[in-house]
N, C-alpha and C positions, 0 to 999 in steps of 0.2 A: 945756840939755843935760846929760846925766847923766855924772858922773865914773865911768868903768868901773871904775878901780882901786878906788875906794871901795866901790862897789856890790859887787864881787867880794869884798871883805873883810867886807862885811856879810853877804853870802850864806854865806860860809865860817863866820862867827860863828853864824849861825843853824843851819847844818848840824851843827856841833860841839856846839851847845847842845841840839839835838834828839837827836843821837846820845847825849849824857850822860843825858838824861832817858829815852830808850829803854832804855839800859843799867841805869839805876836801876830801871825798871819791871820788867825782865827779872829782876834780882837779887832784888826784893821777891817777884815770883811764884814764883821758884825756892825761896826760903827758905821761903814759905808751903807750897809742895809738899813739901819735905823734912820740915818739921815735921809735917805730916799723915801722912806715911809712917812716921816714926820713932816 
């Protein structure tokens, strides 16, 4: 039997990690775009 509370925490961790990596990706892309325009 799976512990719901623990799995929920794990999912939350995964989501926050994915969000952070997505933000980093968007930031680097944005900086590259800005540098090519300036």
